[in-house]
C-alpha positions in Angstrom: 107.8 132.0 62.3 108.0 135.7 63.5 111.2 137.2 62.3 111.8 139.2 65.5 111.6 135.7 67.3 114.1 134.4 65.3 116.6 137.2 65.5 116.1 137.9 69.2 116.1 134.1 70.4 117.4 131.5 68.0 120.4 133.3 66.6 121.9 134.1 70.0 121.2 130.5 71.2 123.2 129.3 67.9 125.9 131.8 68.4 126.4 130.4 72.3 126.6 126.9 71.1 129.2 127.6 68.4 132.2 127.7 70.6 131.6 124.3 72.5 130.8 122.6 69.3 134.2 124.4 67.7 136.4 123.0 70.9 134.6 119.6 70.6 135.6 119.1 66.8 138.9 120.3 67.3 139.6 117.8 70.0 137.7 115.3 68.1 140.1 115.7 65.1 143.1 116.2 67.1 145.4 113.3 66.5 146.5 112.8 70.2 142.8 112.5 70.9 142.5 110.0 68.3 145.5 107.9 69.8 144.1 108.1 73.0 141.0 106.7 72.1 142.5 103.9 70.1 145.0 103.2 73.2 141.8 103.2 75.7 139.7 100.6 73.3 143.2 98.6 73.2 143.4 98.6 77.0 139.8 97.5 77.5 140.2 94.8 74.9 143.2 93.6 77.0 141.4 94.0 80.2 138.7 91.8 78.9 141.2 89.2 77.5 143.1 89.1 80.7 139.8 88.6 82.8 138.9 85.7 80.5 142.2 84.1 80.7 142.0 84.6 84.2 138.6 83.1 84.6 139.6 80.2 82.5 142.9 79.4 84.3 141.0 79.4 87.8 138.5 76.8 86.2 141.5 74.7 84.8 143.9 74.9 87.4 140.8 73.5 90.0 140.9 70.5 88.0 144.5 70.0 86.8 148.0 71.7 87.2 151.3 71.7 85.0 152.9 73.9 82.6 151.4 71.8 79.7 148.1 72.7 81.1 148.5 76.4 81.3 149.6 76.3 77.5 146.4 74.5 76.6 144.4 76.8 78.6 146.0 79.7 76.8 145.4 78.4 73.5 141.6 77.6 74.8 141.3 81.3 75.9 143.2 82.9 72.6 140.9 80.9 70.6 137.7 82.1 72.5 138.5 85.8 72.6 139.8 85.7 68.9 143.5 87.2 69.7 146.7 86.4 70.9 147.8 87.4 74.6 151.5 88.0 75.5 153.6 84.9 76.7 153.7 86.0 80.3 150.1 86.1 82.3 150.2 88.7 85.0 146.6 89.1 86.7 148.0 92.4 88.5 148.1 93.7 84.9 144.3 94.2 85.0 144.6 96.4 87.9 147.4 98.5 85.9 145.3 99.0 82.9 142.3 99.9 85.2 144.2 102.6 87.0 146.3 103.9 83.8 143.0 104.4 81.7 
């Protein structure tokens, strides 16, 4: 490769890319960014959990009704998604998470 081409084109391109890369690295390693990323992933998991729970509720409540049946549906859903769900279920929470994140 020609030395003039290297100095004239490639070096300025690399120098132009340094500030955005430095900004991205600073943001990526910032603790607030990592915390926000974790919160966002948790919110997505919660939305998926609530959607699965709501789907199971709707399917089972068509068949049966009653408090014991709701507990069974919750247990089935928790086993299905592999995590606990808070004791009170509000379908409106899905919208809250979607708005917040």
